[in-house]
C-alpha positions as CSV (number, residue, x, y, z in Angstrom):
1,X,61.4,169.3,-58.3
2,X,62.4,169.0,-62.2
3,X,63.5,171.7,-64.7
4,X,59.9,171.5,-66.1
5,X,58.4,172.7,-62.5
6,X,60.8,175.6,-62.7
7,X,58.7,178.9,-62.8
8,X,61.3,181.9,-63.5
9,X,60.4,184.8,-61.7
10,X,60.4,188.4,-63.0
11,X,63.9,189.8,-63.4
12,X,62.9,192.8,-61.1
13,X,62.0,190.2,-57.9
14,X,65.0,188.5,-58.4
15,X,67.4,191.3,-58.3
16,X,65.3,192.5,-55.3
17,X,65.8,189.4,-53.6
18,X,69.7,189.6,-54.3
19,X,69.8,193.2,-53.1
20,X,68.1,192.5,-49.8
21,X,70.4,189.5,-49.1
22,X,73.8,191.3,-50.1
23,X,72.8,194.4,-47.7
24,X,71.7,192.9,-44.8
25,X,73.3,193.2,-41.6
26,X,74.0,190.0,-39.8
27,X,71.5,190.7,-37.1
28,X,69.0,191.1,-40.0
29,X,69.9,187.9,-41.5
30,X,69.3,186.1,-38.2
31,X,65.9,187.8,-37.6
32,X,64.7,186.9,-41.1
33,X,65.8,183.4,-40.7
34,X,63.6,183.2,-37.2
35,X,60.9,184.7,-38.8
36,X,61.0,182.0,-42.1
37,X,61.0,179.4,-39.3
38,X,57.9,180.6,-37.5
39,X,56.4,181.6,-41.0
40,X,56.6,185.0,-40.9
41,X,58.2,186.2,-43.6
42,X,57.8,189.5,-45.9
43,X,57.7,189.9,-49.6
44,X,61.3,190.4,-51.0
45,X,62.1,194.0,-51.8
46,X,61.5,195.1,-55.2
47,X,64.1,196.2,-57.9
48,X,61.9,199.4,-58.1
49,X,62.1,200.0,-54.2
50,X,65.5,199.3,-53.8
51,X,66.8,201.1,-56.9
52,X,64.7,204.1,-55.8
53,X,66.4,203.9,-52.4
54,X,69.8,203.6,-53.6
55,X,69.4,206.6,-56.3
56,X,68.0,208.9,-53.4
57,X,70.9,208.1,-51.4
58,X,73.7,208.4,-53.6
59,X,72.5,210.5,-56.5
60,X,74.7,214.0,-56.6
61,X,77.3,212.5,-53.9
62,X,80.4,212.5,-55.8
63,X,83.5,211.8,-53.9
64,X,85.9,214.2,-55.8
65,X,85.5,216.9,-58.5
66,X,88.1,215.0,-60.2
67,X,86.2,212.0,-60.7
68,X,84.2,211.4,-64.1
69,X,80.9,213.4,-63.9
70,X,78.6,210.2,-64.2
71,X,78.2,206.8,-63.3
72,X,76.1,204.3,-64.8
73,X,74.8,200.6,-64.1
74,X,73.7,198.7,-66.8
75,X,71.5,195.5,-65.8
76,X,70.1,192.6,-67.9
77,X,69.9,188.9,-66.8
78,X,72.9,187.5,-68.6
79,X,75.2,190.5,-69.5
80,X,75.9,188.9,-73.0
81,X,74.7,191.4,-75.5
82,X,72.4,194.4,-74.9
83,X,74.3,195.4,-71.9
84,X,77.8,194.9,-73.2
85,X,76.9,197.0,-76.4
86,X,75.5,199.7,-74.1
87,X,78.7,199.7,-72.0
88,X,81.0,199.6,-74.8
89,X,78.9,202.6,-76.4
90,X,78.8,204.8,-73.3
91,X,82.6,204.5,-72.5
92,X,83.5,204.9,-76.0
93,X,81.3,208.1,-76.4
94,X,81.5,209.4,-73.0
95,X,85.3,208.9,-72.3
96,X,87.0,209.6,-69.2
97,X,83.5,211.8,-68.1
98,X,82.0,208.5,-67.4
99,X,82.4,205.2,-65.0
100,X,80.3,202.1,-66.6
101,X,79.6,198.9,-65.0
102,X,77.4,196.3,-66.4
103,X,76.4,193.1,-64.6
104,X,73.8,190.1,-65.2
105,X,71.7,188.6,-62.9
106,X,73.1,185.2,-64.1
107,X,75.8,186.1,-66.4
108,X,76.6,183.8,-69.3
109,X,80.1,182.7,-69.7
110,X,81.2,184.9,-72.6
111,X,80.1,188.0,-74.6
112,X,78.2,186.4,-77.8
113,X,81.0,186.2,-80.5
114,X,78.7,188.0,-82.8
115,X,78.5,191.0,-80.7
116,X,81.9,191.4,-80.6
117,X,82.6,190.9,-84.5
118,X,80.0,193.8,-85.2
119,X,81.0,196.2,-82.4
120,X,84.9,195.9,-84.2
121,X,83.2,196.6,-87.3
122,X,81.6,199.6,-86.0
123,X,84.8,200.7,-84.5
124,X,83.9,200.4,-81.3
125,X,86.2,199.2,-78.8
126,X,85.8,195.7,-77.0
127,X,88.9,194.6,-75.6
128,X,87.9,194.4,-71.7
129,X,84.2,193.2,-72.6
130,X,82.8,190.1,-70.3
131,X,80.2,188.9,-68.4
132,X,79.9,190.1,-64.7
133,X,77.8,189.0,-61.6
134,X,76.4,191.5,-59.3
135,X,78.6,192.9,-56.6
136,X,76.9,195.2,-53.8
137,X,79.7,197.5,-54.1
138,X,78.5,198.2,-57.9
139,X,75.6,200.1,-56.3
140,X,77.7,202.7,-54.3
141,X,77.9,206.3,-55.9
142,X,75.5,205.2,-58.8
143,X,74.0,208.5,-60.5
144,X,72.1,206.5,-63.4
145,X,70.8,202.7,-63.4
146,X,69.5,201.2,-66.9
147,X,67.6,198.0,-66.8
148,X,66.9,195.9,-70.1
149,X,64.2,193.9,-69.1
150,X,60.5,194.5,-70.3
151,X,58.9,193.5,-67.0
152,X,60.7,195.5,-64.7
153,X,58.3,198.3,-63.0
154,X,60.2,201.1,-62.1
155,X,60.2,205.0,-61.9
156,X,61.8,207.4,-64.5
157,X,64.7,207.6,-61.9
158,X,65.4,204.1,-62.8
159,X,65.3,203.6,-66.4
160,X,64.2,200.9,-68.6
161,X,65.1,200.3,-72.1
162,X,62.7,197.8,-73.8
163,X,65.5,196.7,-76.5
164,X,64.6,193.3,-77.8
165,X,67.5,190.8,-77.7
166,X,68.1,189.4,-81.1
167,X,71.5,188.0,-81.8
168,X,70.3,185.5,-84.8
169,X,72.4,187.2,-87.3
170,X,74.8,190.1,-87.9
171,X,72.2,192.1,-89.4
172,X,69.8,191.9,-86.2
173,X,72.8,192.8,-84.1
174,X,73.8,196.0,-86.1
175,X,69.9,196.7,-86.0
176,X,70.0,196.3,-82.1
177,X,73.6,198.3,-81.9
178,X,71.8,201.1,-83.7
179,X,69.4,201.4,-81.2
180,X,71.4,201.1,-78.3
181,X,73.5,203.7,-79.7
182,X,70.8,206.0,-80.0
183,X,69.7,205.6,-76.6
184,X,73.1,206.1,-75.3
185,X,73.7,209.3,-77.3
186,X,70.5,210.7,-75.7
187,X,71.3,209.7,-72.2
188,X,74.7,211.3,-72.5
189,X,73.4,214.5,-73.7
190,X,70.9,214.5,-70.9
191,X,73.9,214.1,-68.7
192,X,75.5,217.1,-70.3
193,X,78.2,214.9,-72.2
194,X,78.9,215.8,-75.7
195,X,79.2,212.3,-77.2
196,X,82.5,212.0,-79.0
197,X,84.6,209.1,-79.9
198,X,87.4,208.8,-77.6
199,X,90.7,207.1,-77.4
200,X,91.0,207.1,-73.4
201,X,88.3,204.8,-72.3
202,X,87.8,203.8,-68.7
203,X,87.4,199.7,-68.2
204,X,84.5,198.4,-66.6
205,X,86.8,196.7,-64.0
206,X,87.8,200.6,-62.8
207,X,84.2,201.2,-62.3
208,X,83.4,198.5,-59.5
């Protein structure tokens, strides 16, 4: 198959396939392999179904009152622009009241340099921003999951922020930051957190 023959799947289905594979037991993987050999395969679990199940199992199950009040996961394809902006703003405005993690299905090698430059101009810390791949442990004890994907068909519990990725110029990125910041402020208010710039910011690697 040449690259021209490749037909990308929707982000929702591709995430569902990854989640299903990562969370299967060895026995389940063996059984699925046997079904594949006989042609008795089942459709991969959708992102909607998996996220819904995860939220139902973990929402509100905080391990300790001393932990941050909300744990938020941002998901995109490359984890190089919108999810990084969302992570930076959420941790900056939420401070120690939030654990934030951002991941990508096929993460880029680095965050777009113009995104870093614009965030610095806006006074938002960028020290630990870097693209990260999906890790099954990321889903443990998540309260809010935000997906940046127009094609993801999800419920109200799994929110989709339909913000177009446009990193052509700094002006475009500033506009994108304005929209992400507004969404983040609204999200924090919904969670009972007053958006306020903080000096003490929890790095993303501590939220894994």
